[in-house]
C-alpha positions as CSV (number, residue, x, y, z in Angstrom):
1,M,-0.3,0.2,-0.1
2,L,2.9,2.4,0.6
3,L,5.6,1.1,-2.1
4,G,4.7,4.2,-4.5
5,T,4.9,6.6,-1.3
6,L,8.4,4.9,-0.3
7,V,9.6,5.3,-3.9
8,N,8.5,8.6,-4.3
9,G,10.4,10.2,-1.0
10,L,13.6,7.6,-2.1
11,C,14.0,9.4,-5.5
12,I,13.6,12.8,-3.8
13,I,16.4,11.7,-1.9
14,V,19.2,10.4,-4.4
15,G,17.8,13.5,-6.7
16,T,19.0,15.7,-3.7
17,L,22.3,13.9,-3.8
18,L,22.7,13.9,-7.2
19,G,22.2,17.7,-7.5
20,R,24.8,18.2,-4.6
21,F,27.5,16.9,-7.1
22,L,26.1,19.6,-9.8
23,K,26.5,22.3,-6.9
24,N,29.9,24.1,-8.3
25,I,28.3,24.9,-11.7
26,P,29.1,28.6,-12.3
27,E,26.7,31.3,-10.8
28,S,25.1,32.4,-14.3
29,M,24.1,29.2,-14.6
30,K,22.5,28.5,-11.9
31,Q,20.7,31.6,-12.4
32,T,19.4,30.9,-15.8
33,V,18.5,27.0,-14.8
34,M,16.5,28.5,-11.9
35,S,14.3,31.0,-14.0
36,G,14.1,27.7,-16.4
37,I,12.1,26.2,-13.8
38,G,10.4,29.0,-12.9
39,L,9.2,29.4,-16.6
40,A,8.2,25.5,-16.3
41,V,6.8,25.6,-13.2
42,V,4.0,28.7,-13.9
43,V,3.5,26.8,-17.2
44,L,2.5,23.6,-15.2
45,G,0.0,26.3,-12.7
46,L,-1.7,27.3,-15.7
47,Q,-2.2,24.0,-17.5
48,M,-3.5,22.5,-13.7
49,G,-5.5,26.2,-13.1
50,F,-7.6,25.5,-16.2
51,K,-8.7,22.1,-15.0
52,S,-11.4,23.5,-12.8
53,Q,-15.3,23.2,-13.4
54,Q,-16.4,25.6,-11.0
55,F,-13.7,28.7,-10.8
56,L,-15.6,30.1,-8.3
57,I,-14.4,27.4,-5.6
58,V,-11.0,28.0,-6.6
59,I,-11.6,32.2,-6.1
60,L,-13.3,31.5,-2.6
61,S,-10.6,28.8,-1.7
62,I,-7.7,31.4,-2.6
63,V,-8.7,34.1,-0.6
64,L,-10.3,32.3,2.4
65,G,-7.2,30.0,2.6
66,A,-5.4,33.1,2.5
67,V,-7.1,34.8,5.3
68,L,-6.6,31.3,7.0
69,G,-2.9,30.9,6.4
70,E,-1.8,34.2,7.2
71,W,-4.2,34.1,11.0
72,I,-1.9,30.8,11.3
73,D,1.4,31.9,9.5
74,L,2.2,29.0,7.6
75,D,5.0,30.3,6.1
76,A,6.8,31.5,9.0
77,K,6.2,28.2,10.7
78,L,7.6,26.3,7.9
79,N,11.0,28.9,7.4
80,A,10.8,28.5,11.0
81,L,11.5,24.8,11.2
82,G,13.5,25.3,8.0
83,N,15.6,27.6,9.9
84,W,15.9,24.7,13.0
85,L,17.3,22.4,10.9
86,E,19.9,24.6,9.4
87,R,21.1,25.2,13.0
88,K,21.1,21.1,14.1
89,L,23.6,21.0,10.8
90,G,25.5,23.3,11.4
91,G,24.4,26.7,9.8
92,P,24.1,27.4,6.4
93,K,27.2,25.9,4.2
94,E,28.4,27.5,1.3
95,G,25.7,30.0,0.7
96,D,22.9,27.2,1.1
97,S,19.6,28.0,2.6
98,I,18.0,24.8,4.3
99,S,15.0,26.1,4.8
100,Q,14.2,28.2,1.4
101,G,15.2,24.7,-0.1
102,F,12.9,22.8,2.3
103,V,9.8,25.3,1.8
104,T,10.0,25.6,-1.9
105,A,10.6,22.1,-2.6
106,T,8.0,20.8,-0.5
107,L,5.4,22.9,-2.0
108,I,6.1,22.0,-5.5
109,F,6.2,18.5,-4.6
110,L,3.0,18.0,-2.6
111,I,0.8,20.5,-4.5
112,G,-1.1,18.8,-7.3
113,A,-3.3,16.1,-8.1
114,M,-1.1,13.5,-8.8
115,A,0.3,13.5,-5.3
116,V,-3.7,12.9,-4.5
117,I,-4.8,10.7,-7.2
118,G,-1.6,8.8,-6.9
119,A,-2.1,7.7,-3.3
120,L,-5.2,6.9,-3.7
121,D,-5.1,4.1,-6.2
122,S,-1.9,2.5,-4.2
123,G,-4.7,2.4,-1.3
124,I,-7.4,1.6,-2.7
125,R,-6.5,-0.5,-5.7
126,H,-2.7,-1.2,-5.0
127,D,-1.5,0.3,-8.2
128,H,1.3,2.5,-8.0
129,D,2.3,3.2,-11.7
130,V,0.8,7.1,-10.5
131,L,3.0,7.4,-7.8
132,Y,5.9,5.8,-9.8
133,T,5.6,8.2,-12.7
134,K,5.3,11.1,-10.2
135,A,8.6,9.8,-8.0
136,I,10.6,10.0,-11.2
137,I,9.6,13.7,-11.9
138,D,10.0,14.7,-8.4
139,G,13.8,12.6,-8.5
140,F,14.9,15.2,-11.5
141,T,13.0,18.1,-10.2
142,A,15.0,17.6,-7.2
143,I,18.4,17.4,-8.7
144,I,18.0,20.7,-10.2
145,L,16.7,22.6,-6.9
146,A,19.5,20.5,-5.0
147,S,22.0,21.8,-7.3
148,T,20.9,25.8,-7.0
149,L,18.8,25.5,-3.5
150,G,20.9,23.4,-1.8
151,I,20.7,20.2,0.6
152,G,17.2,21.3,2.1
153,V,15.7,19.9,-0.9
154,I,15.9,16.5,1.1
155,F,13.7,16.9,3.8
156,S,10.9,17.4,1.8
157,S,10.6,13.9,1.5
158,I,9.6,13.6,4.8
159,P,6.5,15.7,4.4
160,V,5.8,13.9,0.9
161,M,5.8,11.0,2.5
162,L,3.9,11.9,5.2
163,Y,0.8,13.3,3.1
164,Q,1.0,10.3,0.7
165,G,1.1,8.0,2.9
166,I,-1.7,9.4,5.4
167,I,-4.3,9.5,2.0
168,A,-3.1,6.1,0.9
169,L,-3.8,4.4,4.7
170,F,-7.1,5.8,4.8
171,A,-8.1,5.8,0.7
172,T,-10.1,2.2,1.6
173,Q,-12.4,4.5,3.9
174,I,-12.4,7.6,1.7
175,D,-13.6,5.1,-1.2
176,K,-16.5,3.6,1.1
177,W,-17.7,6.7,2.6
178,V,-16.9,9.8,-0.3
179,P,-19.2,9.6,-3.2
180,A,-17.4,9.0,-6.8
181,A,-18.9,12.0,-8.3
182,Y,-17.8,14.5,-5.2
183,L,-14.4,12.6,-5.6
184,D,-13.9,13.6,-8.9
185,S,-15.1,17.4,-8.4
186,F,-12.7,17.7,-5.4
187,I,-9.4,16.3,-7.4
188,S,-10.5,18.8,-10.5
189,E,-11.2,21.9,-7.8
190,M,-7.9,21.0,-5.7
191,T,-6.0,20.3,-8.8
192,A,-7.0,24.2,-10.2
193,A,-6.3,25.8,-6.9
194,G,-3.0,23.9,-6.5
195,G,-2.1,25.6,-10.2
196,V,-2.5,29.2,-8.8
197,M,-0.3,28.1,-5.9
198,I,2.4,26.5,-8.1
199,F,1.8,29.3,-10.6
200,A,2.8,31.9,-7.6
201,I,6.0,29.1,-6.8
202,G,7.2,29.8,-10.4
203,L,7.1,33.5,-10.1
204,N,9.0,33.5,-6.8
205,I,11.1,30.8,-8.2
206,M,11.9,33.4,-10.9
207,G,12.2,36.5,-8.4
208,V,9.6,38.6,-9.9
209,T,7.3,38.4,-6.7
210,K,7.9,37.5,-2.9
211,I,4.4,35.6,-2.2
212,R,4.1,33.9,0.7
213,V,2.4,30.6,-1.0
214,A,2.8,28.5,2.0
215,N,-0.2,31.0,3.5
216,L,-2.2,29.9,0.8
217,L,-2.2,26.1,1.7
218,P,-5.7,26.1,4.2
219,G,-7.1,26.6,0.7
220,I,-6.9,22.9,-0.4
221,L,-9.3,22.6,3.2
222,V,-11.4,25.3,2.2
223,V,-11.7,23.6,-1.5
224,A,-12.6,20.2,0.1
225,I,-15.6,21.9,2.0
226,L,-16.8,24.1,-0.8
227,T,-16.7,21.1,-3.3
228,F,-19.0,19.6,-0.6
229,V,-21.4,22.4,-0.3
230,F,-21.7,22.6,-3.9
231,Y,-22.1,19.4,-4.2
232,Y,-24.4,18.4,-1.9
233,F,-26.6,21.6,-3.0
234,E,-26.1,21.0,-6.6
235,I,-24.8,24.2,-7.5
236,S,-23.0,25.0,-10.4
237,L,-22.3,28.4,-11.7
């Protein structure tokens, strides 16, 4: 049941370690590579954003999620965790920022439909193909991120395995109690809302903006609630 999740985490770890061997590339090349990653992430976010069937859910989820996130200040808490890891490892080395690598990689690897769909497939059908595919993508992404953002990327494997593992473990119950139509609608709107966040991450990577994307994460929970309301009351806008 957890094989796909474990492979995903392992690929992130291996990708990060490989990326550290490429850390001595010229600074100009690093900047160009990061800009390229940022552009690719922006395009990915746009593709995900267009998956919505009820874009009002996406807008409300982003707005309400931002309010909750700023109130809780998830961004500061994630960065504090990264800084704590940095101190435990003796401080930043060679310009690396463990908190930046950890937060950026965690957001990229967690947000998206593949994590949810793959974990559901692993739990319900013991089919790990989606997570295997995600593992390959995340592994190559980790190589690039680690070569520019540092070793902090490796710690993103922990929340990825926890998040996907929990979904996989409870997938049988989800399948029993959640209607398929609602689940399909939730995945579509979650993908779109996640796409908005991914788009913002891409802009941050390119240095265009400094959006606190982590503070938008409660929007995923809001998506689940609003999708249920729209489904239960048969609202269609």
